[in-house]
KEKOL-335036 format. One line per 2 residues: number of its first residue (from 1); their letters; for each residue z, x, y of C-alpha. Coordinates in nm, 3 decimals. Layout:
! KEKOL-335036
NUM = a = Z/X/Y | ...;
This chain:
! KEKOL-335036
1 = mk = 20.646/-1.208/5.331 | 20.770/-1.082/4.999;
3 = si = 20.780/-0.724/5.125 | 21.047/-0.806/5.387;
5 = sn = 21.412/-0.776/5.291 | 21.672/-1.047/5.333;
7 = fl = 21.710/-0.981/5.703 | 21.547/-0.774/5.972;
9 = vi = 21.760/-0.517/6.150 | 21.751/-0.467/6.525;
11 = ip = 21.652/-0.100/6.491 | 21.275/-0.076/6.558;
13 = vl = 21.090/-0.019/6.234 | 20.813/0.240/6.245;
15 = ls = 20.527/0.057/6.082 | 20.173/0.187/6.060;
17 = fp = 20.038/-0.059/6.317 | 19.763/0.138/6.488;
19 = ra = 19.840/0.263/6.835 | 20.169/0.072/6.863;
21 = dg = 20.319/0.379/7.030 | 20.085/0.341/7.325;
23 = qv = 19.867/0.641/7.254 | 19.523/0.626/7.411;
25 = ae = 19.210/0.609/7.203 | 19.042/0.930/7.096;
27 = tr = 18.807/1.077/7.355 | 18.629/1.329/7.132;
29 = kn = 18.284/1.408/7.268 | 17.961/1.446/7.076;
31 = ye = 17.976/1.155/6.838 | 17.686/1.182/6.597;
33 = pt = 17.444/0.892/6.540 | 17.592/0.820/6.197;
35 = ll = 17.824/0.552/6.067 | 18.063/0.819/5.943;
37 = si = 18.093/0.972/6.289 | 18.129/0.655/6.494;
39 = nd = 18.388/0.522/6.250 | 18.622/0.791/6.385;
41 = hr = 18.647/0.592/6.707 | 18.930/0.346/6.761;
43 = ap = 18.982/0.046/6.986 | 19.144/0.166/7.309;
45 = dw = 19.483/0.057/7.428 | 19.338/-0.155/7.708;
47 = fe = 19.146/-0.362/7.453 | 19.453/-0.402/7.232;
49 = da = 19.653/-0.504/7.538 | 19.397/-0.741/7.691;
51 = kf = 19.420/-1.033/7.443 | 19.192/-1.265/7.641;
53 = gm = 18.832/-1.245/7.761 | 18.542/-1.461/7.876;
55 = fi = 18.221/-1.483/7.669 | 17.948/-1.620/7.898;
57 = dy = 17.687/-1.789/7.679 | 17.396/-1.835/7.921;
59 = gl = 17.019/-1.803/7.893 | 16.688/-1.991/7.877;
61 = ys = 16.832/-2.217/7.609 | 17.088/-2.345/7.861;
63 = va = 16.814/-2.553/8.027 | 16.761/-2.759/7.712;
65 = gy = 17.134/-2.756/7.635 | 17.122/-2.933/7.301;
67 = ap = 17.211/-2.898/6.934 | 17.249/-3.177/6.676;
69 = kk = 17.607/-3.290/6.629 | 17.765/-3.177/6.305;
71 = dg = 18.095/-3.060/6.161 | 18.182/-2.705/6.254;
73 = am = 18.017/-2.484/6.513 | 17.696/-2.594/6.686;
75 = yp = 17.440/-2.351/6.827 | 17.251/-2.477/7.133;
77 = dw = 17.167/-2.112/7.201 | 16.930/-2.134/6.900;
79 = yl = 16.739/-2.426/7.055 | 16.439/-2.206/7.145;
81 = yn = 16.396/-2.126/6.776 | 16.497/-2.461/6.632;
83 = my = 16.252/-2.650/6.855 | 15.985/-2.516/6.617;
85 = hd = 16.177/-2.507/6.288 | 16.454/-2.769/6.267;
87 = pe = 16.321/-3.122/6.203 | 16.599/-3.291/6.401;
89 = vi = 16.551/-3.060/6.700 | 16.173/-3.088/6.676;
91 = ay = 16.201/-3.467/6.701 | 16.447/-3.446/6.990;
93 = hk = 16.230/-3.194/7.175 | 15.916/-3.403/7.139;
95 = ek = 16.093/-3.709/7.278 | 16.275/-3.526/7.558;
97 = wg = 16.020/-3.264/7.669 | 15.690/-3.363/7.511;
99 = kd = 15.493/-3.227/7.217 | 15.306/-2.968/7.425;
101 = fq = 15.615/-2.825/7.600 | 15.659/-2.469/7.472;
103 = rd = 15.954/-2.230/7.470 | 15.836/-2.038/7.775;
105 = df = 15.788/-2.356/7.974 | 16.165/-2.338/8.018;
107 = ip = 16.135/-2.012/8.215 | 16.039/-2.169/8.551;
109 = lf = 16.325/-2.418/8.503 | 16.575/-2.137/8.450;
111 = ta = 16.654/-2.097/8.819 | 17.021/-1.989/8.809;
113 = ek = 17.049/-2.150/9.153 | 17.418/-2.234/9.097;
115 = fd = 17.507/-1.908/8.923 | 17.798/-1.764/9.122;
117 = ad = 17.919/-1.441/8.965 | 18.208/-1.399/9.209;
119 = ai = 18.340/-1.749/9.140 | 18.302/-1.709/8.762;
121 = vk = 18.487/-1.379/8.750 | 18.754/-1.493/8.993;
123 = la = 18.820/-1.793/8.770 | 18.836/-1.561/8.468;
125 = ae = 19.099/-1.351/8.645 | 19.299/-1.658/8.748;
127 = ag = 19.288/-1.778/8.386 | 19.448/-1.451/8.277;
129 = mk = 19.136/-1.302/8.119 | 19.106/-0.925/8.118;
131 = yv = 18.738/-0.873/8.029 | 18.406/-1.053/8.067;
133 = vp = 18.111/-1.033/7.825 | 17.790/-1.212/7.932;
135 = fc = 17.502/-1.279/7.694 | 17.271/-1.014/7.842;
137 = kh = 16.990/-1.073/7.590 | 16.985/-1.334/7.316;
139 = hd = 16.743/-1.359/7.023 | 16.453/-1.496/7.231;
141 = gf = 16.441/-1.160/7.414 | 16.491/-1.286/7.769;
143 = cl = 16.696/-1.024/7.957 | 16.934/-1.121/8.236;
145 = wp = 16.879/-0.782/8.395 | 16.555/-0.612/8.516;
147 = st = 16.478/-0.419/8.199 | 16.184/-0.182/8.234;
149 = yt = 16.102/-0.226/7.864 | 15.992/-0.588/7.900;
151 = kr = 15.865/-0.820/8.167 | 16.058/-1.096/7.997;
153 = ns = 16.354/-1.054/8.230 | 16.529/-1.239/8.510;
155 = ld = 16.377/-1.031/8.789 | 16.013/-1.070/8.684;
157 = mg = 16.052/-1.430/8.564 | 16.271/-1.735/8.612;
159 = pk = 16.546/-1.669/8.870 | 16.364/-1.359/9.006;
161 = kd = 16.693/-1.172/9.038 | 16.934/-0.951/8.847;
163 = li = 17.210/-1.172/8.704 | 17.411/-0.885/8.558;
165 = rp = 17.476/-0.662/8.859 | 17.670/-0.933/9.047;
167 = lv = 17.892/-0.983/8.739 | 17.955/-0.609/8.711;
169 = na = 18.048/-0.587/9.078 | 18.270/-0.894/9.059;
171 = ck = 18.454/-0.751/8.756 | 18.522/-0.428/8.944;
173 = ke = 18.652/-0.628/9.239 | 18.890/-0.829/9.019;
175 = gl = 18.991/-0.534/8.800 | 18.838/-0.675/8.480;
177 = kf = 18.653/-0.486/8.210 | 18.287/-0.567/8.150;
179 = gf = 18.095/-0.604/7.823 | 17.734/-0.583/7.706;
181 = yf = 17.628/-0.856/7.460 | 17.298/-0.745/7.310;
183 = sv = 17.096/-0.893/7.025 | 16.936/-0.623/6.811;
185 = ee = 16.688/-0.874/6.665 | 16.435/-1.111/6.824;
187 = we = 16.262/-1.405/6.663 | 15.914/-1.268/6.734;
189 = yp = 15.798/-0.939/6.878 | 15.444/-0.792/6.907;
191 = il = 15.403/-0.456/6.734 | 15.106/-0.224/6.684;
193 = ig = 15.022/-0.105/6.334 | 14.721/0.123/6.317;
195 = gv = 14.612/-0.007/6.656 | 14.620/-0.369/6.532;
197 = kk = 14.860/-0.615/6.693 | 15.102/-0.783/6.452;
199 = ir = 15.416/-0.991/6.488 | 15.750/-0.865/6.367;
201 = rw = 15.925/-1.189/6.277 | 16.297/-1.253/6.233;
203 = tg = 16.419/-1.593/6.117 | 16.791/-1.533/6.097;
205 = sl = 16.763/-1.503/5.719 | 16.481/-1.248/5.684;
207 = hd = 16.251/-1.020/5.881 | 15.888/-0.945/5.801;
209 = ti = 15.552/-0.865/5.959 | 15.280/-1.127/5.993;
211 = py = 14.932/-1.135/6.150 | 14.919/-1.194/6.525;
213 = de = 14.798/-1.547/6.596 | 14.718/-1.587/6.966;
215 = ke = 14.738/-1.965/6.952 | 15.062/-1.964/6.758;
217 = mn = 15.229/-1.714/6.992 | 15.110/-1.877/7.313;
219 = gk = 15.413/-1.991/7.513 | 15.666/-1.809/7.294;
221 = is = 15.671/-1.438/7.379 | 15.561/-1.415/7.743;
223 = gk = 15.636/-1.077/7.897 | 15.695/-0.886/7.572;
225 = ip = 15.520/-0.550/7.564 | 15.372/-0.444/7.225;
227 = vk = 15.523/-0.128/7.073 | 15.461/0.080/6.761;
229 = df = 15.827/0.110/6.668 | 16.035/-0.201/6.741;
231 = fg = 16.367/-0.018/6.728 | 16.266/0.332/6.840;
233 = dy = 16.039/0.225/7.126 | 16.216/-0.090/7.238;
235 = ii = 16.565/-0.186/7.112 | 16.732/0.155/7.130;
237 = pq = 16.593/0.270/7.467 | 16.653/-0.075/7.615;
239 = ak = 17.021/-0.062/7.515 | 17.055/0.291/7.655;
241 = ef = 16.892/0.174/7.976 | 17.156/-0.095/8.015;
243 = in = 17.438/0.148/7.941 | 17.306/0.392/8.202;
245 = ry = 17.258/0.123/8.464 | 17.578/-0.082/8.425;
247 = dp = 17.826/0.145/8.241 | 17.987/-0.131/8.029;
249 = dv = 18.333/-0.108/7.871 | 18.245/-0.310/7.559;
251 = lw = 17.933/-0.295/7.341 | 17.890/-0.630/7.168;
253 = fd = 17.606/-0.638/6.913 | 17.468/-0.954/6.754;
255 = ge = 17.177/-1.056/6.532 | 17.245/-0.782/6.277;
257 = wt = 17.336/-0.983/5.969 | 17.003/-0.964/5.780;
259 = td = 16.904/-0.606/5.863 | 17.050/-0.287/5.720;
261 = in = 17.201/-0.030/5.950 | 16.938/0.233/5.869;
263 = tl = 16.667/0.000/5.998 | 16.863/-0.113/6.302;
265 = rt = 16.977/0.243/6.387 | 17.273/0.101/6.577;
267 = pe = 17.473/0.426/6.540 | 17.222/0.585/6.779;
269 = iv = 17.322/0.332/7.044 | 17.694/0.345/6.964;
271 = sy = 17.716/0.724/6.969 | 17.530/0.729/7.301;
273 = fy = 17.772/0.469/7.434 | 18.078/0.665/7.320;
275 = nn = 17.949/1.000/7.443 | 17.849/0.855/7.778;
277 = aa = 18.207/0.732/7.831 | 18.393/1.029/7.681;
279 = gr = 18.631/1.196/7.921 | 18.580/0.921/8.183;
281 = ke = 18.710/0.600/8.029 | 18.794/0.424/7.705;
283 = va = 18.538/0.188/7.551 | 18.508/-0.038/7.247;
285 = cn = 18.231/-0.152/7.012 | 18.233/-0.448/6.774;
287 = dr = 18.159/-0.457/6.401 | 17.807/-0.606/6.406;
289 = lg = 17.632/-0.280/6.321 | 17.417/-0.396/6.030;
291 = an = 17.405/-0.625/5.729 | 17.733/-0.652/5.535;
293 = lr = 17.930/-0.441/5.784 | 18.125/-0.714/5.960;
295 = fi = 18.501/-0.678/5.900 | 18.438/-0.324/5.769;
297 = sg = 18.325/-0.098/6.055 | 18.363/-0.105/6.431;
299 = df = 18.650/-0.072/6.675 | 18.724/-0.442/6.636;
301 = ft = 18.618/-0.710/6.390 | 18.460/-1.035/6.508;
303 = se = 18.527/-1.390/6.396 | 18.356/-1.717/6.493;
305 = yg = 18.545/-2.047/6.493 | 18.805/-1.927/6.246;
307 = gg = 18.572/-1.768/5.992 | 18.715/-1.430/6.060;
309 = ah = 18.837/-1.088/5.987 | 19.199/-1.186/5.924;
311 = ea = 19.078/-1.429/5.657 | 18.830/-1.184/5.505;
313 = np = 19.091/-0.914/5.449 | 19.440/-1.029/5.545;
315 = vq = 19.622/-0.706/5.465 | 19.386/-0.474/5.650;
317 = sh = 19.274/-0.679/5.945 | 19.547/-0.936/6.005;
319 = ml = 19.808/-0.669/6.074 | 19.626/-0.336/6.091;
321 = hk = 19.273/-0.360/6.231 | 19.206/-0.512/6.570;
323 = we = 18.995/-0.827/6.562 | 18.857/-1.083/6.803;
325 = en = 18.802/-1.457/6.768 | 18.494/-1.596/6.944;
327 = rg = 18.491/-1.966/7.014 | 18.493/-2.221/7.293;
329 = is = 18.699/-2.526/7.377 | 18.422/-2.733/7.217;
331 = qs = 18.223/-2.648/6.903 | 17.918/-2.524/7.094;
333 = fg = 17.770/-2.177/7.131 | 17.573/-2.237/7.450;
335 = yn = 17.569/-2.529/7.691 | 17.548/-2.867/7.519;
337 = wq = 17.504/-3.177/7.732 | 17.683/-3.376/7.461;
339 = dt = 18.010/-3.193/7.528 | 18.250/-3.393/7.745;
341 = rd = 18.623/-3.415/7.805 | 18.638/-3.635/7.494;
343 = ni = 18.535/-3.374/7.239 | 18.706/-3.058/7.364;
345 = is = 19.041/-2.926/7.249 | 19.345/-3.024/7.452;
347 = tp = 19.553/-2.775/7.648 | 19.831/-2.775/7.382;
349 = qf = 19.569/-2.715/7.111 | 19.421/-2.435/7.319;
351 = id = 19.759/-2.265/7.361 | 19.843/-2.310/6.992;
353 = mf = 19.515/-2.146/6.894 | 19.557/-1.862/7.142;
355 = vk = 19.914/-1.783/7.039 | 19.818/-1.788/6.670;
357 = iv = 19.536/-1.540/6.731 | 19.753/-1.302/6.933;
359 = se = 20.039/-1.316/6.682 | 19.791/-1.206/6.414;
361 = ng = 19.671/-0.901/6.610 | 19.364/-1.069/6.759;
363 = nl = 19.203/-1.118/7.097 | 19.041/-1.444/7.205;
365 = ll = 18.697/-1.407/7.361 | 18.654/-1.761/7.488;
367 = iv = 18.298/-1.892/7.500 | 18.219/-2.035/7.842;
369 = nl = 17.890/-2.226/7.851 | 17.696/-2.252/8.177;
371 = dg = 17.426/-2.514/8.228 | 17.064/-2.426/8.304;
373 = kg = 17.135/-2.388/8.676 | 17.428/-2.159/8.609;
375 = am = 17.707/-2.407/8.684 | 18.026/-2.420/8.481;
377 = pe = 18.127/-2.769/8.361 | 18.446/-2.900/8.517;
379 = yi = 18.613/-2.960/8.180 | 18.594/-2.586/8.111;
381 = kt = 18.736/-2.501/8.453 | 19.027/-2.737/8.391;
383 = rl = 19.122/-2.566/8.065 | 19.096/-2.222/8.224;
385 = vd = 19.330/-2.327/8.504 | 19.575/-2.467/8.246;
387 = ig = 19.586/-2.149/8.035 | 19.622/-1.941/8.350;
389 = kw = 19.931/-2.135/8.455 | 20.083/-2.094/8.109;
391 = lk = 20.018/-1.719/8.105 | 20.187/-1.670/8.442;
393 = vn = 20.509/-1.779/8.273 | 20.456/-1.646/7.920;
395 = ge = 20.221/-1.353/7.968 | 20.491/-1.097/7.891;
397 = ai = 20.480/-1.216/7.528 | 20.100/-1.185/7.519;
399 = yg = 19.965/-0.891/7.720 | 20.035/-0.551/7.573;
401 = sr = 20.207/-0.706/7.272 | 20.169/-0.598/6.912;
403 = pw = 20.217/-0.792/6.589 | 20.573/-0.818/6.462;
405 = lv = 20.683/-0.791/6.099 | 20.582/-1.155/6.050;
407 = sh = 20.335/-1.354/6.257 | 20.505/-1.693/6.216;
409 = qg = 20.779/-1.902/6.060 | 20.678/-2.256/5.981;
411 = ds = 20.417/-2.438/6.185 | 20.579/-2.417/6.527;
413 = lr = 20.712/-2.063/6.568 | 20.497/-1.757/6.636;
415 = ft = 20.601/-1.397/6.700 | 20.484/-1.093/6.892;
417 = qs = 20.667/-0.776/6.989 | 20.654/-0.543/7.286;
419 = kd = 20.458/-0.222/7.250 | 20.779/-0.018/7.273;
421 = rr = 20.941/-0.242/7.009 | 21.237/-0.314/7.233;
423 = yv = 21.169/-0.689/7.238 | 21.055/-0.959/7.001;
425 = fa = 20.902/-1.273/7.149 | 20.942/-1.602/6.965;
427 = ih = 20.693/-1.859/7.092 | 20.776/-2.219/7.003;
429 = tg = 20.478/-2.451/7.036 | 20.696/-2.742/7.149;
431 = wp = 21.032/-2.776/7.320 | 21.300/-2.646/7.077;
433 = dh = 21.557/-2.924/7.123 | 21.915/-2.797/7.123;
435 = em = 21.853/-2.481/6.924 | 21.593/-2.243/6.785;
437 = vi = 21.648/-2.087/6.442 | 21.490/-1.751/6.361;
439 = kn = 21.509/-1.669/5.994 | 21.551/-1.327/5.832;
441 = lr = 21.694/-1.170/6.144 | 22.029/-1.027/6.245;
443 = ld = 22.101/-0.898/6.595 | 22.350/-0.650/6.730;
445 = kq = 22.625/-0.814/6.934 | 22.493/-0.645/7.250;
447 = as = 22.150/-0.808/7.220 | 22.043/-1.058/7.482;
449 = iq = 21.805/-1.355/7.472 | 21.643/-1.550/7.751;
451 = ll = 21.367/-1.805/7.789 | 21.067/-1.670/7.980;
453 = gs = 21.049/-1.841/8.316 | 21.428/-1.845/8.345;
455 = eq = 21.684/-1.578/8.429 | 21.957/-1.757/8.235;
457 = kl = 22.096/-1.568/7.934 | 22.115/-1.789/7.627;
459 = qw = 22.399/-1.816/7.380 | 22.319/-1.714/7.023;
461 = kn = 22.490/-1.626/6.697 | 22.418/-1.460/6.367;
463 = vs = 22.472/-1.695/6.073 | 22.426/-1.672/5.700;
465 = ae = 22.142/-1.859/5.539 | 22.162/-2.046/5.209;
467 = dg = 21.966/-1.770/5.037 | 22.222/-1.513/5.147;
469 = gg = 22.008/-1.366/5.421 | 22.077/-1.366/5.790;
471 = qv = 21.936/-1.579/6.066 | 21.985/-1.615/6.439;
473 = vv = 22.056/-1.951/6.599 | 21.986/-1.973/6.971;
475 = ei = 22.133/-2.254/7.181 | 21.876/-2.422/7.407;
477 = pq = 22.040/-2.632/7.682 | 21.841/-2.949/7.745;
479 = sl = 21.892/-2.898/8.117 | 21.686/-2.580/8.097;
481 = ks = 21.363/-2.766/8.026 | 21.333/-2.909/8.375;
483 = si = 21.359/-2.564/8.532 | 21.092/-2.392/8.321;
485 = pc = 20.755/-2.393/8.505 | 20.534/-2.469/8.205;
487 = dy = 20.468/-2.784/8.008 | 20.404/-2.655/7.658;
489 = ay = 20.491/-2.364/7.427 | 20.812/-2.189/7.528;
491 = tl = 20.900/-1.825/7.467 | 21.227/-1.657/7.379;
493 = ki = 21.252/-1.292/7.482 | 21.483/-1.125/7.230;
495 = ql = 21.617/-0.783/7.316 | 21.632/-0.555/7.013;
497 = ad = 21.722/-0.219/7.163 | 21.821/-0.063/7.495;
């Protein structure tokens, strides 16, 4: 970074990183239902500290479990729309399920017979995750809780049970925070205009109102109750109902990208969410409040498969505004039967990705795809176990950390710092044979360095670099490798101040 001098001094520098001093988020009551008012809210310390969560992508679409292979992210959770609109998916659906098989024919097949909330959340905890966010309602409108605003829910249809309450209870048992993923748009919804039934249609690129065609809608919108005002009579009260019933810690909107905030009226939900929690606990809301507001408003910005906040505005969001990367170990949003051990990222790739995100002030909300019966594929479980083992050794450099003056040096060295700024953590993505060199740094002679997972103090020295600046060279005994209980990515804990 050009703004950093020749070397960094051991005295903690008071940067303007938000909340680095450990202050709790503001708990002011009576947030108004306006963007200006809710923008006063900040991400709480627990969210900044958490770093790692589970995003459970599960719904009717999980039964089909398919999206065409392509470069970049794939969206099996859009199957229930694409089966009518994407030529490749239409052809696949006709061959696999038959030309007369409609969207709602998947409902009886959505049994959730292997859905085990306790096992899922326990695995999340063992993996080192600190919060869980299930897809409570995706764009097809099927709710995984018994919403009173629609019969299109998991108690009245499909599994005939509440899938959310067991997750909430399991999170409380394991000490994890719980989030509410909620789509504010649905592909089709029946509305009443002057007593005449119409369809409010959303395609992902536009929303409009079209005549109600009984034949066309047959098998697509079962259980949806016609309303006069889609947002005022349905979306907003449904979200408030969930908040009242389950008291989530995170509000995670989606489906907002084509619709302006004044139409969506999301500040009405957010202010209710904040006010409901005020004085009791700290909560967080994402940035998906309306069209063109991602990476601008919200307690934290959201990124998908690397297309994210830190890239959209590096100065503001990479080092100053909290953000969250949302992706899986494969390229799929939603269960995809084509995913196998052969096309998922390796454990070293997973750790590299995770460390990069954390060093740049982000959290990783890892997408975990369940199949139609609610079972988690073994290849996902394996990766979760692997990251959990790594975090047991290196978690001190991750949890509760804040970004340092630089996020990285070269391709193999990443940095975080402790919240109190007493320690810098240098995470090397391989084994640093013989020595590790940290540029632009000079330490006081009383400073100490050790490798996480070992109590042994390491030898180090300040040396001059060719450019006249300082750097620290740390000796890494080869014998130390065999005693460190992790197989990849090793962390130096560098003491800066007593």
